N, C-alpha and C positions, 0 to 999 in steps of 0.2 A: 504494500500500500504506500503510495507516494505521500510526501509531506503535505501536499496540497489536498489530497484526498482525506488524510487524517484531520486536517484543519476543518475541512467541510463537514466531516462526520461529527466532530465535536461541536461545531456551531449548530448543526441541525439538532443534535441531542439537547443542547442547552435551550433551544427554542421550544422544545417539548416539555421542559421542566418548569415547575413552579419555583418561586423564590425559596420556599421551605425545603424543597428537594435539593436545590443547588447548595444551600447551606448544609443540609444533612449529608450530602455526598462529599462535600469538602471536609467535613469533620470525620467521615468514615475513612477517607483517603489518608488523612493525617494519622488516625489511630492505627491504620494498617502499617504505615511506615514505622510507627513506634513499636507495634507488635512484632514486626520483623526483627527488631533489635533486642527484644526481651528474651530472656531464657524461658523455655517452655515450663509451664506450671506442672508440678508433679501430679500424677494420677492418685486420687485418694485411695486408701485401702479398700479392697474388695470384700464385701460382706456376703459370703457364700451361704449363710444361714437363711437368706431371704429367698422366697419362691417367686419366680416370674410367672406371668400369665401365659398359658398355652392357648393360642387361638386357631391352631390347626387340629383337625380330628386325628385320632391315633390309628385308625384302621386304614388299610390300603384300598384305593379304588381298584375295580376290576380293569383288566385290559390296559395296564399302564406301561406296557413294554416299550413304548416309543422313547421313554426317558433313557432306557438302557442303551438303545441304539445311539442316541445322541451322546451319552456318556462315554461309550467306547470310542466314538469318533474324537471326542475331546482328549481322552487319554493318549491317543495317537498323535496329538499335537495339532489337530485340525480344528479350526475355529470358523464359524460363520458370522461375519460381522455385517449387520444390517442386511442389505439385499444381495451381498456378494456370496458367491459359491464358497465352499470350504477351501481354506488356504492354510498352509502350514505356518503357524506362529510359534510352535514349540509348546512343551509342557514341562514346567510352567513357561509362560511367554515372557518376553521383556515388556513389563507393564508400562514403561514410559516410551516405548517405541511405537510410533503411530503407524498402523497398518497402511494408512494412506500415504504413499510416497516413501515409506520406510524411515521416516525421520525420527531420530532419537532426541526427545525433548530434554532441555537442561533441568537440573535440579535446583532451580532458583525458587524464591519465595512464591508460593502458588497464587496468592491473592493479588499479586502485582503482575502476573503473567498476562500477556495479550495474545489472542489467537485470531486477530483480524487479518492476518496475512497468510492464507493457506499455502501460498507458494513456499513459505519458509517452514511452517509447522505441519502442513497437511491439514485436511479437514479434521478439526478436533473431535468431531462426533465419532470418527472411526477409532480414536484412542479411548474416548470415554466409554464407548459401548461395552467392550470386554471388561473394563474396570467396574462396571456395575455388578458384576459377578452373578449374572443370571445363569450362566453355565454351571456354576457351583451348585445351584439348586438341582440341576439334572443329575449331578454326581450323588447328591444326597438321596434323591428319589431312587436312583439305580441301586444304592446300597440298601435302602429299605426293601426294595423289591427282591433283590437277590441275596443279600447278606454277604456279598463278595467284598472282602477287605480292601481290594484294590481301589474301589471308589472312595472309601473312607480315607485311605492313605492319600488319594488324589486331592481330596479337600484339604488335608493338612499341608500337602506340598504347595498348593496354590496360596493358602493363607500365609505360610512361612515366607514364601518368596515375595509376596505382596508387602508384608511388613518390612522386609529388608530393603526392597527397591523403592518403596514409597514412604519414607519417614515423614513423620508429622510435619505438616505445613509446607513441605517442599515438593515442587513439581506440579505437573498439570492435574494430577489426581487430588490435589488439595487446593484447587482454584475455584471450585463451584460447590456451594452448599447443597444444590439440588442433587448433584452426583453423589455426594456423601449420603443424602437421604435415601436415594434408591439403593445404594450399597447396603445401608443398614437394614432395609426391608428384606433384601435377599439374604443377608447374614442371619437375620432373625428367623427366616424360613428354614434355612439350613440348620440352624441351632436346634430348632424343634424337631426336624426330621431325623437328625442323628442322635437325639436323646437328651439334649440339653446338658446340664452339669454332669449327668451320669453317662454321657456318651462313651463308648469304647475308645473313641479317639483320644480321650484324656486319661486312659487307665495307667499308662506308664509314666515315668518321670519326664521324659521328653514331651509327652502329651500334656502333662500338667503345665509345663513351661509354655506350650502353645496356647493352652487355655488362658493363662495369665496374659500373654501377649495380645490375644484376641480381645479379651475384656478391656485391657488398657486402651486398645484401639477403638473399641466401641465408645468408651468414655470420651476419648479425644474427638471422635466423629460427632458425637452429640453436642459437645461443647463448641466445636467448630461451627455447627449449624446454628446453635443458639447465638453465637457471636456474629453471624453473617447472614441473618435472615434477609430475604429480598424485601426492599421497601419501595414506596412511592410508585413511579411508573413502571418499575420492574416487578411489582407485586402481582404477577399473573400466575400461571400454573406452577412456576418455580416455587412460589411461596407455599402453595398447597403441598407440593412434593416435599419441601423441606420440613414443614410442620408434621406431615405424615410420618416421615422417617424419624423425627424427633419423638413423636408419641409412641411409635412402635418400639423404639429403643427403650423408652422409659417403662413400658409395660413388660417387655420381654426380659430386660436385665435390670431389675430394681436393686442392684447391689451397692448403690451409693445413695446418699441422701439427695444428691443432685437429680436423681431420676424423678423424684416428686415434682421438681421444678420443670423438668422436661415435659412431663405429662400435663402439668397445669398450663404452661405457656402454649403448648401445642393444642391442647383442647380448646382453649379460649380462641386461639387464632383460627383453627379449623371451623369452629362453630360460627365465627364471623365470616370467613372467606367463602364457605360453602354457599352462603346467601348473597354475598357481594359479587362473586364471580360467575354465578349461575342464576339466570332469571327465574322468577317464580314458575314460568311455564316449562322450565327444564333445559333451556338452551344455554350452553356455555357461552359467555359473552365475549370470548376471544373469536367467536364466529368461525370456528374450525371444528369439523367433525372428528379429526384425529385427536385433538386435544380434549374434546368432549370425552373420548374414551380414556385418555391418559389421566385426566383429572378424576374421573369416576373411580378408576382403580386405586388411586391414592386415597380417596375418601373411603373406599371399601376396606383397605387394609387397616387404616386407622380405626374405622368403625368396628371391625372384627376384634381388634386388639382391645379396644375400650370395653366392648361387651364381655370379653374374657376377664377383665379386671373386676367385674361386678358393678361398674359405673359406666353404663352405655352412653353414647352420644344422645343428644336430645331428639325428640320426635321431629322437630323442624329439620334437623340434619338429615335424618333418614327419609323424610318426606321429599326433600329437595332431590335426593339421590333417586327416589322412585320416579319423580317427574323427569329427571334427566334421561332415564331409560324409556319412558313413554315417548319422548321426543325421538330417540334413536329408532324405536319401533315404527314411528310414523314416517320417517324419511327412508326406511329400508323397504325396498320393493319385494315383490313376491319371489324373486330369485336370490334374495339375500344381499343385494347390492346396496351400498350406502354412498350418497354423493360425497365427493372429496372436497367439500368446501374448505377454503382457507389452507393454512400451512399443515404439512404432515412430515414427520421425520422418522416414522416407524418406531418411535421410542416405546419401550415396554417397561412396566414397573416391576414385574415379577417373572422369574424363570420357570414357574410352575407348568406353563404350557409350551415351553420352548421345544420346537421340533414337532409339535402335534399339529395335525391337520385341523382345519376348521376356521371359521370367521371369528375374530376376537369380539366383534360386536354381538354376535349371537351367543357367545360365551357369557358376556355380561348380562344379556337378556335372561339367559337360563338362571344365572346366579340371582339376579334381581327377582325373578318370578318366585323363587323359593324364599328369599329374604322377606319379601313384601306380600307373599301369598297372592300374587297378581296373575290371574289366569290369562289376561291379554298378553303379558310378556311371555308366558309359557307357550301360548299359541304361536307367537312370532318366533320364538327360539326353536321350537319343534322338538328338540332333544336336550338331554342333560349332557354337557360335554365333560371331558376329563378334568379340566381345570376346576370346574365347579365341584366335581367330586372330591378333588384334593382339598378344596377350600372348606366345604361344608360337611362332607361325610355322608355315608350311606343312609343314615336315619333321616337326615334332612332331605336328601334327594328322593327318598321314597314318596314324598308328597307330590312330586312333579306330575305323575300320570293323572292324578285326580284333578289338578289344575288344568291340565291339557284337555281333559274331557269336558270341561265347562263350556257351554255354548256362548262365548263372548267374542266380539270382534277383536282381531289381532291388532288393528290400528284403532286405538280407543279415542285418540284425539287427532285432529287435522290442522288446527290453528294454534300457532305459537306467537301471539302478537308482541309479547315483550322481547322475544328474540328475533322477531321479524321474519319467521319462516312459516310458509303455508303449503299445505298439501291439497292438491286438486286432483280429481279423477273419478273413476268409476270401477266397480267390481274389485275393490281393493282386496289384496291378499287372496286372490283367486287366479286360476290360469288365464282368465280373460282380463286381467288387471290393465288399467291405463292410469299411470301415476305421474303427476307433475309435482316437483318440489321447487317452489319459488322462493327466492331470497330477496326479501324487502327489509333486511335488517341493517344495522350500522356496520361500519368498516371493521371495528375491533374494539378491544378493551383498553381503557386508559388513554393517557396522553400520547402514546406512540403507536397504539394499535398494532403491536409487533407482529402478530401472526395472521392478521387479516389480509384479504385480497380485495382489490378494487373491482368487486363483482356485483354492485348494486343492480337489482332487478334481473339478475341472471336466474336460470332455472335448469333443472334436469328433467329428462323425459324417459320413462321406461314403459315398455308394453309387453304384457305377458311374462314379466320377470326378466326381460332382456333389455339391456341398456341401449338407448339411441342417443339422445343428447346427454353429454357428460360434462362434468367439471374436469379439466385435464390434469388437475393435481398440482404438485409443488415443484417437481424436478430436483432442485438442489437448494441448499442453504449457502454453502461456501464454495461451490463450483464457479464456473465462468459467470461473471456479472450479468451479461445480457440474458442468459437463461434464467437466472434468479428473478430479474426484473420482469421478463416476459411472462413467466408463469403467474406472477402476482398481478399482472396488468389487466386492464379492461378488455383488450382485444382477445385475450386467452379465455374469455368467458362468454356464455351465451346471452349477451346483452348488446345494447347499442353503444357505439363509440362515436364521439363527436370530435371532429378535427384531428383525428389520429392520436389523441392524447388520453391519458388515464383519467378516470373520474376523481382520483385523489393524487396528491403529489408525494413522490418518494423522497425519503431523506436518508436512506441507508438500507442495509440488508434486512433490518428488523425495525423499521421506523417509517412512519408517514407524517410529514410535516403539515399537510393540509388535508383535512378529512371532509367527508360529506355527511349530510343528514338525509334520512329517508322518511317518507310519510305514507301511510296507507290511506288511500282516499275512499275506497269502497271494498266491501267484502260481502258477497251474497252466495248462498248455496241453497239449492232445493232439489227436488227429485229429478229435474231434467237439466239443470244448469249449475256450473261452478264458475264464479266470477271473482276476480281480484284486480284492483286498480291501485297502483302505487307510483310514487315519484321520488326523485332525489335531486339535490341541488349541487352536485359535485362540479358541474360545468358552468356555474354562474360566474366563475373567474374569467371565462372567455368572452370575447366581443359579442354583444347582444344578450349577455347574461342568460343563456338558455337553461331550461329545466327539462329533464327527460321524464316523461310519464309513460308508463306501460300498463296495458290491460291484458289480462288472460281471460278468455271465455271458453269454457269447455262444455260442449254439447254432449251430455251423458248418453243420450239415446243414439247419437250418430258417431260416437268416438271421434269427435272433431275438435281440435284445439285451434283457436284463432288468437294470435298475439298481435296487438296493435301498439305501435310506438309513435308517440307524439313528441315534438320538440316545441316548447313554448318559450318565446323570447322575442327580441327586437329585430331579428334578421334571419335570412335563410342560412341553413347550416349544412355542411357536407358531413355525411354520417356513413358509418358502416355497421352492418349487422353481421355478427360472427356466430356461426353455428358449428359446434364441436361434437363430432360423432365418435362413438366407441370404436376402438380398433377392430372390433368384431363386425362392424357394419360395412356393407358395400353400398356405395353411392353412385347412381347412374342417372344420366339425363334422359328425360322423356319429353314428348311434345307438350305435355301439360305442366311440367316442372321437374322435380327430382323424385326418384324412387330409391328408398333406403331399405335394405334388408339386413336382418340379423338372424341368421339361421332360417327357420320357417316363417318368421314374422316379418311383415312388410308394412311400411307406411309411405304415404305420398306427402311431399312437401311442396307447397306453392309459394314462391318468393314474390315480393312486390314487383310490379312492372317498372319499366323505364330506369333500370339500374344496370350496373356492371356486375357480373357474377364471376367469381373465381372458385375453383375447387383445388385445394392445396393438400398435398400429402407429403409429410416429412420435409417441409420447406424451411430453408435457412434464411431466406430473404423474400418476404418477411418471415419471422419465426412463427410458424403456424403449421397445423397438421401434426401435432405431437401430443402424447399422453404419458403421464408418469404415474404408474401404479405402485411404485416403491421408491424410497429415497435414493436419489442419484441414479435412477434408472429411467431412461426416456426412450420411448418407442414411437414409430410413426403411426398416425391415425389419419382421419380425414376431417378437414375444416372447410366449410362452405362460407364464403364471404360475399355479401351483397353491399355494393357501394352506390350511393346516390345523394341527392339533395332533398331536404325537407323544408318546406315553407313553415314559418311560424304558425303554430296552432293547427297545422295539418298533421296527418299521420300516414304511416305505411303499415300494411298488414302482411303477416306470414301465417300460413295455415298448415296444420299437420293432421292427417287423417289416416286411420288404420284401414288397410284393405281387408 
């Protein structure tokens, strides 16, 4: 990153901060500099006479052999980092060597390290991912299943090497309190699976030394989180993850008086943030479905740990989690597909399902169905997955079939006005489903809207459980800048773009300096019609101060969707309509418009007249015709672009009809 780019980033960041945040961050920076020079505080004596809470069931789920396969792969030194295939990193690996570009990061003071130049450090996500120790959970599962000491010894080997290579406060693995929180959750899972204080891993003198080293590191992790909680505009999913890790640590390892403080601070913070960061209708206000999943898992692990202590989280906490899953159920189509709104980095909280087949959203729905006795979630999930069995146990899972048989709709709600998401369609959750998920929500959470995309009034369309119009996803965080910007930009979404610019103004990889406001104008639904009208003001900064208004009208009897786009302002505007299709779709021209097929399902699309039409597939100029189903993985798809002019107050219509 050049000096000019660094200056620009810092200036944009300052513009997004309040005076209180600027002063608070200045104080934090000064305290970190002082902390760097101070000798580390001694870990208090460990009180092993205290009992920790066990929040995992003791019995093994059936058909859990996938963990053994993944564990064997791991013992051979093969790791699967994010969407990459298995690659040899060694066992144990070099914990400070980034698998991306093979860079060995220095052992400098972690909280002052910068990773904004991936050309020097590699994409830091590839280093942090194995250091979350999700794979260690697989080893613990494999030991429980087989009783083979190799897996237990493997856990000891990974832990010992990590303590040696990652001393407290030094290196990239001591730079993020969120990463420490995730590591604690997985450590706590491993701790329970291998038997806690009585584990055979600790039987011999060497094992007792390992146990002491592990518990000392637990204390240092928890105190590190407590001292570096995310604040102000950075208090998004990071803060929930940090607090969750802190609470789980306090519940699992109450061997110091400090553990009471960890639980108190974390409980108060989680009870607040679950309501602040998630709307009453259940939509996570970062406006991203991936982080909806990520945040829910953090809340789940903290909630299970609290319940095991005998002091559960409040009814409001659990009710908001229930609402979050009802939102996921609503936007999931009959084929189990979920729109990829906003950022996604494939981050996981727990290694309990690592290597298992299945959709993580459906796993959450199954868990939620049992936690909340919610038959709608059970109908949507369909089955109880293995992760749910590991988490809740056989007795709890036995109730699932009864919930499944209750005659309730799988999509219990379609309107989420606080989050700005609406589901239109007919025959939902049947083989004849026609489902539209429309985004009329804000850009994102807080002053920087870090993980939001400029996708106001975009929507997805699936028919018979097959995706047609899709959100193309994220692409990358730290890869090539043009790709990061493109996937967040307006043209990469199924909405109208004015003047070739985004609805909001970018200020950095995780920052928007100028945001938009959305407003729902009308919402009607009855037996024959679904209708939504909404608008946003993101383009009022342009000449003529235009406002984009879009209406969706779905004829339920004719399976016909009409999308009308109007531009209200003082002048004629040059616009483009961008339509992004699933990579499974074939798009062909017909005398009447376009024919789009996905397997046996076909729809007809009629574009506005008097415009220029382009069909792009894997195009680099412009960047269009791409889809990203996984982090850092981009594949060709098809994008249809219509370009033309729109007079003020007039509109253009696009129709979609199932054949």
